[in-house]
N, C-alpha and C positions, 0 to 999 in steps of 0.2 A: 505493500501498500502507499501508495506516495507520502509526503509527508506535508504540513500544514504550508513549509513554503511555497510548495510549487504549484497549490492550489491556485485556481482563476484558469478563466478563459485565455487560448491563446488562438491563433488567425488558423485558419485550413488551411490557407499556404502553407503553412509551414510540415503537410502531410507527405510526406517524402522519404526517401529512404534513407536512413541513420538520422534525421532531426529528431527522437527521443518524445514522438505525440504519443502521449496517456490514454489509452486503448481499452476499452472494458468489454471481456468476453460476456454471452448471452446465448443459453443452449438449453432446449426444452424436448421430453418427449411427452407422451402420453400414455397410461398404464398400459396399455394397449403393444403399444413399440417397444417397448424394452429391451423383446427379444431378437429385434430388427438390428444386427450391425449395424448400416448403412445410417440407419436414426439415432443408434443407440446416444446415449452422451458422453460417450468414453472417447466414440468418432467424431459425435464433434466438436468437444475439447481438445482433442490433436489437432485436429484443423484449423483450428480457432487458436493454436497455442503455435502452430509453423508459421501461420500467413505474419502473426505479431513479430515471430523472430525472423522472419525472412525482409520484416521491413525495416527492421531494428526498432520496432516502440517497444513502448514501457508495458503488460498488463498489470494492471492496475488492481483487476478484481476477476472473478469469470462469474456470473451467476447461473444458474440453473435450476426449471422449474419442474413437476412432473402435472401437468394440465392440459385439459383440452386446447386447444388450440383456433376455438371458434370464439371466443374473445378475449381483450389484456386485460379483462378486470379480473380478481382476483390470483396474478399469476404475483407474487409475494418479490422473485426474482428479479423481474424484468420489475416491477415500482424501483427495486436497493440503484438494478441500473443505471435509470431515466434519473434514477433522484442525483446520482456519481452527475450525469453530467449536465443535468440544466444548471447543478450549483458549481459549475465550472470547475470538478476536483478532475473529469475524464474528460477526451474532446472528441472520441471516435468509438462507438460501437462495433462491435466485429460479429457478426453469427454467420455459421455454416452453409444455411440455409435457409433462405428468407420466410418459407414456409412454418420456420419455426419461431421468427417473429411474430408474421401474422400473416393468414389468411384469407383474409379479406382485405380487398383492395384499397376500403374505404380506409378505416386501421391505421393501413399503409402511408394512405396520404395523409391520415391525421400527423402519423408519427414524424414523417417528412418538414411538414408546417412548424411539426415543434424544436426538430432539428433547427430548421431553417432561424427561427423564434430566437433558440435557446444557444445560436452556434455551435453546435458539435454536427461532425459528419457520421454516416453511417455506412458498411461494410456486408454487404451479401456474400461470401463467397462463391455458391450457384451459379448465380445470375446478372453476375456484374456489377452488381451494384454499388456502385462505389463515390459516397460524395467529395472525395478528396481531389477525385483528379474531374476535369471539363467532361466527358465522355461518360462516366461514372452517373453525374450529376446528371448527362442530358436521360440515361434510362431513367431513372428515378422520377424526373421530373415527370415524360412519357408516361410513367405510370400511373402517377399524382391528377393528372390531366385525363388519363381515359374514367379514373374517380370519380371526379369532377363529373365528365360528361355522364356518366353511369345517372350519377341521382339526376341530371336536369332532366332524363331521358323518360325517368321514372314518371318524375315529379309532372311533366308533360303529357305521359301518358294519361297518371291519374285525374289528372286536370280533363282532360279529352273527353275520360268514361265519364264521369259527374257529368259534362257536359250533357253527353249522352241522357244520360236517364234522365236529366230533368228536361231534355226536351221531349222524353217516351213520357213525363207527367211522376216519375216514381221520383217521392217527395223522399226526400235525404235527411238522416240527422238522427238520433234518437225515437221512439216512437212516446207520443210522449202519453202521459195518464193522469190529463185533469175528468175530474170527472161533469157530463152531461149538464150536470145542475152549477156545478162553478161557476163554468164556462157562464151558463147563461144569468150566473148572479155577475159573474164580471162586465160584460154585454152589458146589464141594466144601469148598474153604475155610468158607463161609460154614454148609455141614449140619457142620463139625469144630468149629464155637462161636467160631469170629473174628469180629471186631466189623469193623463196615466199613472206622474208619481200618486198622484191623493187614492189610485185606488192602490195602488202597489203597499200605500201607510197602509191604508187599511185591512189588506190580507196580511203583513205580517204584524202587525197586533194581534191578530184571528191566531195568531201563529197557522198561519194553510203553507202545508211545504207548495213549492214549485213543480211542473209539468215534470221534471227529473229528480223531483227533490229535495233540491236544494232547502235552506232555510230562512232566504232572505229574496222577496221581488224587487223587478226595481219599472224603472217606466219602459228599458228598455223591454222586460220578459211580458207585461204587460200589454205591449203593442207588441207582441210576435203573438203572444197568445187569441189576440184579435185579426191578426191578418192570417192566420192561420184558421182561425171558422171562417172569415169571409170567402178563403180561396176553395 
């Protein structure tokens, strides 16, 4: 472990052979992968250590997890590694395989944003992701761009599908559970000239829950009930 005097962020341009970059390694397996020699923690550790030695970097720490690859949450080893990087106590995260870090393009893009913001680099040995080099940065940026494109496409598809349903007359949102008697009571108060807020205040005084079980009525809630009744 590096001493306190060496802590603090260093420029990524220092990532050349023999320049003493401080690396933190990360390896992960699931319980089912323990018997697979190619995916074993030992194989990953050895690959990371060889690369760090080849570049003449300093291996500050090597963290491991035995956990699912579906989410970054719950991985204590990864959290510790990211803490060292974010606090400037290491300069580069090294993994043997990118899917050991994340199998989600979205999560990977988030890590790339975090790395850029905190000024640390990432090296994934299997896919040539190496943000200490221009070509490696290009690979990472392409992957992050694909993730952004995927999010936007999914969002647009969802928006288009909802528009089609509205045209077909499908009522969207959670179903209301207001009784007909309560609807008539709200309509009567409105017919008497009461404002939406006045009606909401009256319903709140009586402790009547909203259509979705909420504890408080608002003017907009009353308006929505009356508009739905008219539609």
